[in-house]
BAKOLDO-869627 format. One line per field, with one value per residue: x, y, z of N, C-alpha, C in turn; residue number from 1. Coordinates in steps of 0.001 Angstrom, whole numbers. Each point is the difference from the previous one (the first is absolute). Example, Ala and Ser with C-alpha at 12.3 -4.5 7.8 and 13.67 -1.06 7.14 Angstrom:
REM residues 2
n.c1 <- 13190  -350
n.c2 <- -5690  1050
n.c3 <- 7800  -720
ca.c1 <- -890  820
ca.c2 <- 1190  1190
ca.c3 <- 0  60
c.c1 <- 900  -770
c.c2 <- 1200  1090
c.c3 <- 0  730
i <- 1  2
REM end
This chain:
REM residues 383
n.c1 <- 122516  307  18  -506  -1353  1681  -234  1410  260  -1244  279  -886  495  144  -534  94  -1338  -739  487  -522  -1405  -113  -151  -716  -674  447  237  -1327  1423  -504  -7  1489  -340  -659  -1327  33  -1216  459  -1823  -182  -1319  950  1206  -978  109  -734  581  -654  1048  164  1334  -762  1154  366  1284  782  1140  396  -471  -964  -893  1346  841  -1644  459  -771  -420  723  -365  764  -643  -768  -920  -733  -687  -71  -772  208  800  1533  454  1257  -688  780  611  1337  176  -932  -418  120  -125  3  -990  506  -1211  476  305  -720  -778  1120  987  -1351  -515  705  38  -2239  323  555  -1079  291  -51  17  -1457  -483  -818  -360  -449  -1400  58  -733  658  -326  -15  -33  1443  -98  -516  759  -1157  803  -1251  771  -32  1148  269  419  53  610  101  1397  738  -1239  667  -1092  344  -630  -595  -181  -1099  667  1181  -699  -647  875  772  -1090  600  965  788  -277  1485  -451  1057  -623  667  299  980  237  1105  403  0  930  -123  -409  849  -852  782  -239  560  455  -1595  -377  -963  -36  -662  -832  -221  1173  -321  -1377  -511  -676  -1441  972  691  613  981  1625  817  1503  230  682  421  -634  716  -23  96  -1570  -369  -1215  -272  -1550  -273  -1023  -527  -322  -1333  -224  -275  821  -481  820  -714  -571  496  -375  -1155  -57  -9  -549  -929  795  -308  -1509  -597  557  457  -1441  -438  -96  1290  -372  797  -832  1198  -422  -934  35  -1017  -804  -493  657  -1009  -716  -55  -762  -702  -317  568  1094  -1432  350  972  163  -86  -897  -675  902  -304  552  875  -429  59  852  -449  1241  -1388  857  -393  887  691  -379  1283  276  651  256  -1229  200  1007  -408  -991  484  969  -879  -590  863  120  -1065  -32  1394  -1063  -873  199  -1388  229  -1317  276  -247  -1063  -796  195  -618  891  487  -477  34  1308  172  -788  603  1177  -645  -8  989  525  -684  139  1316  -624  -646  -223  -42  -399  -425  -465  522  -473  -1103  -469  68  -812  -569  184  534  1017  1028  -701  47  1158  358  -1229  -351  481  -499  645  -939  581  -325  1625  524  -1280  461  903  316  -792  497  611  -946  5  -1494  -725  583  1251  -117  -678  710  999  -893  -489  1352  127  -1015  186
n.c2 <- 11828  -439  1244  -1435  -536  19  -1316  -894  -315  -816  -32  -317  274  410  -428  -1015  -310  803  -124  -1198  366  1062  -1421  -1150  809  42  -1360  306  -169  -883  240  283  488  -1222  623  -698  -478  233  -903  510  -719  -717  598  -784  442  -1342  -678  350  -542  -1122  -222  -1210  34  -267  -370  10  -442  588  1147  939  -1071  -1033  501  -280  -1059  -201  -728  -1121  -1179  -757  117  -623  -63  -1381  718  -1243  -321  -1325  763  -363  1375  -171  734  -493  1211  -624  613  -391  1706  261  1067  946  700  1046  805  140  -968  -357  16  -588  -1571  -496  493  -471  -1276  -152  892  -688  -774  1096  -1389  -179  -26  1083  -440  363  -1006  -6  -1124  967  363  -1205  979  -1321  827  1293  640  -328  535  183  -296  1215  -49  172  -850  435  -1497  350  -1592  289  -357  -720  228  -485  792  1000  -839  -194  635  -486  -219  1134  435  -689  -187  -473  219  -66  -880  207  -458  128  438  211  755  -50  941  -750  1333  -1417  200  -662  -309  -1155  -960  -158  476  -323  1322  -1348  -472  989  92  -906  -1717  75  -1572  97  1472  -152  778  -1206  -50  1134  322  -386  970  -177  1168  -666  1335  -1006  1450  -628  -147  1281  -86  26  -17  208  -746  212  -771  609  -1083  889  -738  -616  944  290  351  1068  273  -757  547  668  -973  301  1546  407  -956  601  1125  -83  -440  917  1045  -569  1335  330  347  1156  1124  964  20  -912  550  -1067  984  -462  -327  -1310  40  -1302  196  -854  384  146  423  -955  -193  -203  -507  1459  460  833  -1074  -364  -818  550  -371  197  1237  -827  -358  1074  -120  -1111  -636  -959  1069  823  -420  1163  -369  -1582  -547  1042  -745  -1061  649  344  -703  -570  1031  211  -1306  -266  469  -530  -1214  1125  -1067  -669  556  -201  232  -1360  968  -1173  -1111  -562  -347  878  1142  -692  -71  1169  -168  -1000  1124  844  -1068  -855  1594  917  -736  99  843  -1075  98  1462  -347  -596  1073  814  -1490  -298  1403  -20  -1067  448  1165  452  866  -439  -844  308  503  -936  -583  482  40  -909  -375  -724  -973  -68  -1130  583  1008  -692  326  1031  -206  -922  874  992  -1040  579  -391  361  -708  -1169  42  720  -1229  -908  455  -286  -1017  -481  782
n.c3 <- -75539  -1077  -1494  -673  -29  -590  -103  -408  1652  338  1002  -362  1486  1336  -613  83  -523  413  1363  111  -654  908  616  -724  51  1229  -143  -594  -346  -1064  1366  -10  -991  530  174  1424  -189  1451  384  1096  566  286  1030  -128  1405  -318  856  -1512  -168  -211  -1179  -370  -448  -546  497  -1235  895  -356  190  -541  857  -7  -784  -129  -127  924  -445  -299  -417  23  611  120  777  120  763  -88  64  -921  -554  101  -827  -146  -439  -893  336  566  -1504  68  -191  1113  -555  1146  -348  875  181  1355  78  -285  753  840  -571  -649  886  698  -782  -137  1317  -509  -704  -738  -1002  1262  -43  1411  321  1050  -302  -32  -804  -622  -1043  -889  -1343  -789  -456  -918  773  1643  508  899  680  865  1284  237  -921  -865  -956  -788  -844  -215  1205  1002  1239  335  1633  133  546  -1307  31  -1086  1274  702  -1528  -378  1279  439  -1392  821  17  1339  9  818  -391  874  377  682  -150  913  473  501  1303  406  1121  -575  -582  -960  -1429  -1533  -4  31  909  -960  424  -882  644  1018  -89  938  -227  -104  -791  751  -840  375  -825  1025  253  699  -201  -254  -297  503  435  1000  1010  -219  -1054  -108  -1244  581  -933  -178  -396  -726  -635  -117  -833  1070  473  1341  990  214  815  -1068  -883  883  294  -899  179  972  -643  -1333  1075  1085  -922  -986  -344  1234  -344  897  295  -555  -530  -601  -1123  -684  -946  -393  -461  -722  -1170  -955  -1364  218  -1441  -674  1091  -1068  786  -1116  98  1685  -889  -219  -1112  1306  300  262  -18  1151  394  994  -289  -61  840  445  1237  519  -1121  205  360  -1054  -601  46  1337  -167  126  1012  343  189  322  815  -291  43  974  904  -178  347  1062  387  -32  820  880  226  1331  -456  -963  226  652  -642  740  -800  -574  218  -811  -585  -326  161  -1325  -717  519  -499  -1023  -22  200  -910  -740  595  621  636  -1575  395  1435  -478  -135  882  346  -819  -61  970  64  -726  713  -943  784  -526  -56  1168  -5  -968  -71  1485  -463  -218  532  196  -989  -987  -726  688  -853  -1307  -254  582  -999  -395  650  -1076  -395  368  653  983  -394  -451  840  1071  -425  341  1035  477  -452  1282  789
ca.c1 <- -867  -178  -482  -1158  -551  -928  1550  -273  -333  -659  -215  -1238  304  1689  274  1185  -94  226  1665  1026  165  639  1602  345  -231  814  965  269  257  -690  -1027  518  -392  -1726  -387  -867  -913  -754  -589  -199  -320  617  1341  1221  943  109  99  -1033  -464  1238  -62  771  133  1182  605  1502  921  -417  -1588  112  -923  447  30  -905  -812  -254  616  -124  -192  465  -792  -1211  -849  -1231  -924  -1980  -788  1086  1187  878  1223  942  497  1029  -291  986  1322  -851  201  -1760  529  -945  -163  -860  -645  -293  1523  -416  -660  813  827  -372  -82  1757  414  -221  -184  1326  -275  -620  -1422  -932  -525  -1039  -1240  -961  -1578  -747  -591  -1769  8  927  -593  944  -476  1417  1010  -527  -157  -238  -197  409  -826  447  518  -100  1387  -15  1133  -144  -387  -14  437  -974  206  -1830  -557  -930  -947  -982  139  -1065  -1539  -286  745  -900  -61  1454  906  932  480  816  1487  -148  588  963  1506  1010  1056  72  1577  -213  1165  1296  647  -1164  -8  1280  179  628  -747  -1526  -1204  -650  -1003  68  -1706  -461  -705  -499  -895  -1135  774  497  1379  234  1625  610  776  872  1392  863  680  1413  -281  -1188  -1340  -25  -1281  -964  -1113  -754  -119  -1114  108  -1644  -462  -464  669  -473  14  1300  97  -201  1535  659  -140  1120  1802  -101  138  724  1485  258  138  1073  1139  -34  332  -673  688  371  -395  -607  394  -485  -1488  -195  -864  -34  -1241  311  -1001  835  -915  290  -523  999  631  353  -944  -507  904  -397  1004  1197  -88  378  -745  906  -293  -1564  -668  455  234  1169  603  142  -1794  -107  1283  -56  1137  -163  1022  326  -923  -193  1263  -155  -868  534  1166  -885  -435  1479  342  -1608  -255  1139  -543  -563  -1042  -702  756  -286  268  592  541  -962  198  -1002  327  308  -1186  -463  29  -315  -1456  -147  183  -701  -1378  338  -39  -1272  -554  341  1493  772  1156  1091  1140  551  999  862  730  764  855  1866  426  228  859  1227  -654  343  -913  -1339  719  277  -1339  -86  916  -392  1329  157  43  -1232  211  342  -1227  -945  228  -1209  -1347  178  341  -1028  -1407  -691  -1389  -318  742  -168  -979  494  693  -1233  -679  901  87  -1398  -564
ca.c2 <- 39  302  986  -232  -958  -1241  -820  -1236  -1124  553  -1386  94  -844  -304  -1551  -950  100  1650  782  -745  654  1214  -152  -723  978  1061  -697  -135  1016  19  704  987  1157  -218  455  -392  781  -947  785  -1083  989  -376  43  -1384  315  -612  -1494  -367  -1394  -966  -794  -931  -804  -1331  442  -570  1228  1632  855  1321  777  -392  1442  65  -1468  -44  -1116  -1189  -1245  -1028  -1357  370  -712  -1  -1186  -551  -448  -967  -860  1342  -371  649  584  1004  647  65  1498  1447  192  193  1515  564  1397  929  999  1852  276  -363  1566  1193  36  381  1325  838  -144  1051  900  477  329  688  -261  -667  877  -1416  625  -894  212  -793  69  -426  -354  320  -32  55  384  -2  355  -141  815  -566  817  -382  1134  1240  518  -850  -394  -587  -514  -657  -1496  -158  -1411  179  -1534  -69  -929  172  291  -1192  -1080  -36  28  -1376  -963  -812  -745  -433  -775  895  -258  1294  -223  663  -363  977  -908  1175  -197  36  -293  -885  50  -1621  -224  -655  6  -924  1012  -901  -654  -31  -885  480  80  -998  36  -924  395  490  680  -859  -1342  1156  454  490  -155  1121  504  465  766  482  836  -476  -1185  644  890  -740  294  -1364  203  -1175  496  -824  140  -187  1039  1155  528  -209  1034  375  -697  -1291  -179  147  -1183  -1447  622  -426  -1452  -653  429  -954  -1139  -503  1063  -66  1486  693  1901  866  1373  -13  1414  99  -916  76  -1214  -409  -828  68  -507  -1378  -157  169  1964  596  1537  808  370  1660  1005  194  532  1404  -500  -1405  -299  -862  -1074  -1148  733  -264  -1823  -579  -279  -1277  -617  -977  86  1402  549  965  666  -233  77  1516  24  -714  767  1441  -196  -513  1270  966  -286  446  1913  152  14  721  -881  454  -75  -1308  -1104  -1175  -294  -773  -1379  -985  -1840  32  433  -1699  -933  822  -146  -1055  -131  971  -493  -1114  546  373  -1436  -975  813  -590  -1279  566  -698  -1273  443  528  -858  -1029  1015  374  -1210  -402  917  724  1445  837  -308  357  1860  436  -272  951  1108  -611  -178  -1536  -719  -784  -1327  385  534  -1440  -633  524  -31  -1258  70  264  -815  -389  -207  1447  842  -583  737  1126  682  -13  1005  1541  -953  410  1320
ca.c3 <- -947  -943  74  -233  824  -842  264  -980  836  1043  875  1156  981  247  898  -363  -1424  -367  229  -908  -1157  193  526  -943  -1051  375  139  -1697  -665  -570  892  705  -581  361  1286  568  1574  898  833  1022  1013  1261  294  216  1157  887  -372  -91  -417  -456  -665  -76  -895  -359  -1677  -75  44  132  -612  -491  1182  945  1049  758  -79  1367  375  -1004  -234  -473  738  482  344  -830  741  -539  1041  336  -392  -369  -853  -157  -1317  -77  -1209  -1319  -95  402  1581  498  273  592  -204  438  -882  245  -876  -1257  -336  59  -751  -1341  32  115  -1184  -763  551  -473  -1426  -220  -749  626  915  909  247  1306  -822  -174  -1314  62  -1407  -1130  -1048  -1262  -1434  -441  1429  507  1016  1163  722  1679  250  -127  -1334  -1280  -870  -1137  -157  -1263  485  1064  1175  889  712  443  -129  -643  809  -280  672  1248  -152  -811  760  44  -1170  -215  1150  425  1136  638  1265  1184  950  1026  749  1040  158  1343  362  805  931  -326  -1673  -629  -782  -472  -558  -1159  -1073  224  140  -1186  259  1087  -62  1281  919  -1253  208  -598  -1226  -1199  -311  853  395  219  -835  1204  -329  1337  46  1455  968  1137  -907  -1289  -225  88  -827  410  -1753  -843  -1797  293  -710  937  1056  747  1187  805  1241  -763  13  1335  134  -506  465  1347  193  -495  803  749  -27  -838  419  1311  726  1313  158  -1221  -402  -1431  -104  -1276  -293  -1820  -275  -1138  -1136  -1289  -759  -1027  -822  -1685  -832  -1183  365  -770  -947  -110  -826  -1518  -426  713  2099  281  1301  484  1209  134  -1118  -1659  -57  954  783  -353  360  662  681  729  375  -1176  -101  -1421  -1309  -586  -466  -1620  -666  -360  -672  -1337  -290  -457  -1236  -1011  -230  -877  -1374  -415  227  929  1076  713  -990  357  1650  667  -436  65  924  1448  237  -213  1691  718  182  729  1495  570  -275  1254  1539  -117  -10  1316  648  1011  -742  -250  333  -1148  -1604  217  96  -1310  -212  1075  628  -1665  -1201  456  485  -1427  -1186  271  -155  -1513  -37  94  -1250  -1494  -665  -489  -1335  66  859  1202  370  110  1649  688  -246  191  1916  702  -721  1079  -612  214  -1176  -1576  166  -263  -1242  -864  -96  -684  -1777  -1163  572
c.c1 <- 140  -1283  -1339  -672  -78  1469  -369  -333  -469  -16  -973  515  1630  172  848  86  693  1460  772  274  634  1888  551  256  1123  1536  773  130  -1404  -1507  24  -1133  -1262  -152  -738  -305  -543  -579  -533  -873  634  1314  879  851  -473  -60  -1319  -115  1850  -282  1342  299  1265  521  1578  840  48  -814  277  -229  1062  17  -743  -490  485  564  -96  361  110  -526  -1556  -803  -1326  -790  -1588  -405  788  1238  693  498  1053  807  1614  -594  762  -439  -1141  -43  -1850  330  -1655  492  -996  -564  1017  1921  -145  -583  892  1059  -519  -397  1424  275  -302  -53  1563  -89  -790  -1331  -779  -478  -923  -1107  -818  -1540  -596  -569  -1368  -712  997  -612  1031  -900  1673  1284  -1432  -301  130  -635  -70  -1564  790  504  -285  1312  -87  998  -408  -327  -223  36  -864  -194  -1656  -672  -1507  -1343  -1432  821  -592  -931  30  608  -541  50  1195  338  673  3  685  1010  -154  757  201  943  376  1404  552  1302  -10  1374  813  -26  -1313  36  1425  104  456  -981  -1489  -1078  -982  -1484  -410  -1971  -255  -1232  -1252  -1855  -913  932  139  1193  598  1409  403  936  1007  1285  886  1010  1539  -550  -1167  -890  -228  -1478  -956  -1085  -965  -859  -1275  119  -1747  -822  -999  1300  -356  -67  1203  507  311  1922  863  -400  1137  1491  43  257  1139  1514  112  -90  1058  1014  590  922  -1293  0  442  -861  -549  737  -669  -1275  -126  -1357  20  -919  561  -424  918  -1263  -14  -575  690  542  625  -444  -295  981  -5  953  899  -149  663  -391  1490  -61  -1187  -1251  342  266  1304  251  -520  -1680  352  594  -196  1101  474  1855  1264  -499  -448  1582  235  -1223  670  964  -940  -408  1024  353  -1229  621  1332  -7  -1280  -1708  -921  334  -419  193  747  459  -684  494  -1519  246  -49  -1436  -1272  223  -467  -1451  -716  484  -1070  -1631  -44  -471  -1559  -910  -57  1106  774  1556  1380  1311  427  298  1030  1353  520  979  1829  -122  252  895  1502  -44  262  -784  -1584  65  -380  -1439  -453  569  -485  1254  440  -563  -1977  -41  -506  -1188  -618  810  -648  -1020  -133  42  -1380  -840  -805  -1821  -387  384  -841  -1915  234  442  -1203  -736  524  -94  -1345  -349  904
c.c2 <- 499  1215  -79  -1314  -1249  -588  -1070  -843  383  -1515  3  -1077  -164  -1648  -782  188  1520  49  -1522  496  1317  66  -216  1371  1225  -631  -126  1795  436  1182  1149  1351  -231  801  -1054  290  -1458  435  -1276  1240  -497  809  -1653  253  -1122  -1860  -917  -1730  -444  -240  -1199  -1133  -1239  604  -803  1100  1344  259  1263  676  -18  1604  164  -819  142  -1665  -1013  -1361  -1087  -1570  88  -1382  -113  -1321  -167  -111  -883  72  1938  -524  1299  453  959  638  366  -126  1096  392  612  1416  802  1465  666  668  1274  -203  -119  1993  1218  225  627  1591  839  -29  1145  1012  913  275  1124  352  -979  1096  -1067  1243  -455  485  -1290  60  75  -662  111  -115  -169  345  -375  200  -900  856  -395  1287  -550  951  1243  474  -1049  135  -859  -600  -1334  -1687  -73  -1648  -414  -1507  -259  -1194  340  -156  -1683  -1030  -87  -393  -1284  -915  -1227  -579  -586  -486  1014  -658  1116  -637  1027  -239  1067  -638  933  -577  -96  154  -515  220  -1014  50  -891  -95  -565  1203  -276  -310  169  -514  350  -9  -892  -130  -564  878  572  234  -839  -781  1131  -217  1313  -295  839  7  876  633  294  584  73  -1149  234  978  -726  864  -1408  289  -705  121  -1100  212  -561  1270  1104  683  186  899  266  -1268  -1502  -102  294  -1271  -973  132  -547  -1257  -681  343  -543  -1887  -849  555  -246  1104  290  1412  127  1101  -39  1205  976  -853  397  -940  613  -434  385  -576  -923  19  89  1310  225  1310  537  180  1954  987  542  722  1047  -424  -1384  -122  -1173  -440  -607  216  -375  -1756  -430  -1032  -1880  -201  -1160  239  1536  725  899  867  454  98  1412  393  -33  626  1443  -160  -99  1201  455  -274  335  1597  -137  -312  263  -865  122  -491  -1434  -1636  -814  -208  -846  -1441  -582  -1114  81  655  -1359  -582  858  -143  -1325  -570  712  -419  -959  470  -37  -1293  -831  656  -579  -641  997  -683  -1265  470  373  -950  -573  1197  -359  -1755  -919  274  670  1111  885  -520  679  1562  59  -75  1151  1670  -122  -283  -1898  -199  -730  -1134  584  -300  -1406  -1311  864  -46  -1670  -476  410  -616  -879  377  1987  967  -119  885  1244  499  -88  1255  1627  -259  973  1127  694
c.c3 <- -1526  -104  -151  340  -1247  122  -917  417  1284  914  1551  732  204  788  -685  -2079  -331  70  -892  -1395  -383  115  -1386  -1443  336  -283  -1567  -787  -1254  220  430  -695  318  1209  489  1545  231  1019  772  1443  1079  -279  -43  931  1226  -605  213  -302  -207  -1070  -353  -1564  -95  -1085  252  371  246  -702  -17  1645  1157  1133  921  762  1916  581  -1018  1095  -527  162  199  731  -711  888  -247  1880  713  -430  -49  -932  241  -1412  -283  -1485  -1316  -1084  849  1492  111  472  393  -497  1027  -948  41  -336  -1731  -533  266  -656  -1069  -32  -231  -1303  -980  9  -872  -1304  -351  -575  921  1249  478  221  946  -305  -142  -1278  -165  -1404  -1070  -1153  -1126  -1316  -415  908  1102  880  1704  1188  1307  774  -53  -1367  -1592  -465  -1240  23  -1715  360  967  399  806  793  601  -390  -993  518  -587  215  1095  -527  -720  406  159  -1172  76  1397  891  1899  1032  1040  663  1601  1527  650  1539  -298  1511  472  1558  1163  -119  -1148  -88  -1047  -445  -1310  -1970  -955  210  -471  -1409  265  1050  305  1119  557  -1170  650  -694  -1115  -1170  -555  876  534  847  -445  1064  -309  1338  -589  826  711  1022  -988  -1406  -581  -46  -581  -191  -1937  -222  -1163  210  -743  1054  960  1606  1006  414  866  -6  259  1077  928  -687  -155  1313  176  -545  292  734  229  -1097  541  1615  480  435  85  -1315  -432  -1357  -132  -1400  -587  -1536  -514  -2171  -418  -1165  -424  -975  -628  -1222  -730  -968  9  -1219  -1111  -227  -138  -1235  -527  174  1461  -86  2175  726  1682  208  -1045  -1235  118  631  762  -608  655  1010  1336  958  -211  -1311  -255  -1292  -1125  -418  -428  -1751  -603  -345  -859  -1455  -748  -682  -1706  -1069  -171  -1086  -1599  -750  -51  559  1316  870  -774  285  1544  320  -424  -107  568  1777  871  -180  1769  1264  584  422  1484  727  170  1297  1184  14  287  1195  799  668  -456  290  624  -737  -1080  458  988  -1069  -884  436  -90  -1652  -1016  899  482  -1458  -745  362  247  -1157  -495  601  -242  -1256  -984  -495  -794  194  673  1657  757  366  1502  939  209  483  1766  240  -547  455  -854  349  -1341  -955  -13  -264  -1665  -1338  -15  -159  -1725  -502  562  -194
i <- 1  2  3  4  5  6  7  8  9  10  11  12  13  14  15  16  17  18  19  20  21  22  23  24  25  26  27  28  29  30  31  32  33  34  35  36  37  38  39  40  41  42  43  44  45  46  47  48  49  50  51  52  53  54  55  56  57  58  59  60  61  62  63  64  65  66  67  68  69  70  71  72  73  74  75  76  77  78  79  80  81  82  83  84  85  86  87  88  89  90  91  92  93  94  95  96  97  98  99  100  101  102  103  104  105  106  107  108  109  110  111  112  113  114  115  116  117  118  119  120  121  122  123  124  125  126  127  128  129  130  131  132  133  134  135  136  137  138  139  140  141  142  143  144  145  146  147  148  149  150  151  152  153  154  155  156  157  158  159  160  161  162  163  164  165  166  167  168  169  170  171  172  173  174  175  176  177  178  179  180  181  182  183  184  185  186  187  188  189  190  191  192  193  194  195  196  197  198  199  200  201  202  203  204  205  206  207  208  209  210  211  212  213  214  215  216  217  218  219  220  221  222  223  224  225  226  227  228  229  230  231  232  233  234  235  236  237  238  239  240  241  242  243  244  245  246  247  248  249  250  251  252  253  254  255  256  257  258  259  260  261  262  263  264  265  266  267  268  269  270  271  272  273  274  275  276  277  278  279  280  281  282  283  284  285  286  287  288  289  290  291  292  293  294  295  296  297  298  299  300  301  302  303  304  305  306  307  308  309  310  311  312  313  314  315  316  317  318  319  320  321  322  323  324  325  326  327  328  329  330  331  332  333  334  335  336  337  338  339  340  341  342  343  344  345  346  347  348  349  350  351  352  353  354  355  356  357  358  359  360  361  362  363  364  365  366  367  368  369  370  371  372  373  374  375  376  377  378  379  380  381  382  383
REM end
């Protein structure tokens, strides 16, 4: 640690956004003379989640990628669609591998420092003061991954679809899974008239992550996931005997809440707290990578770090999608069926990566043309 408690940058939260930002700062010689402090209340020594993303060819994270797939399945309640992802690959990273790699790299940098602690207060003046339970620090700029309290206090004013899930990594005695093809969505087992589906990442012929997922405004009891996981494994996969080796749970807010407006001159909200999670899908890994690169560019040009991080056009599309799910939650299966049957995988991935032209956006919207979307479009436009 430096001799004083002052730092150029303080990053609060050693999750995906905080560590990606720290890694990018550490890899750029422009920041070699900057003192950076990372604060988290957890030591990040457990595999608490998985991240998946699609990417063309090789990528900067390939050295920690756990599995890749270039083929997928998509099931509705009536049809099955085999998808070739070329030129993309679907990649999976275990959080523990990401944490270990990031900490290994950053621990070798003399200007990067870690503190285990819980931030309880921040005050912004010419400098930012960060108060933990045990100490205080000052910084020129803070990157804060904590969700602002107004999200919880005012969330009824916005659309919030919870992407909540529970997954079991299971192992079987016999060959059951196709390790070359993952299941993007399977709607054959559903919880009533809601958007629910099963997601499968096969690691071998005998091992896979099977996850039951909801896109719903409300959440459910933990035991409810178990009911549908058991039903899917027995009725669809036809597996009677298996061992659960790992359990994963989570809840990702898919929302139009304006997280980005909570960034200030000296405090930049990052990750979920900064609105970096894709509102219509919950995907965040590659979006985080892009946001971090933009922040680095802004810092080097002496601009506000949060400048240009948000695309209003795609935020509008996300809001329309979320409004349909809010008003008619049973439409989820129909929406994603149209996505994947009316458009190429490459077009869909480019759209979800926010890289399509307006012309291609219109083609995708045309595939979703319905009374539900017309209503949602005008409600979003007017309110």
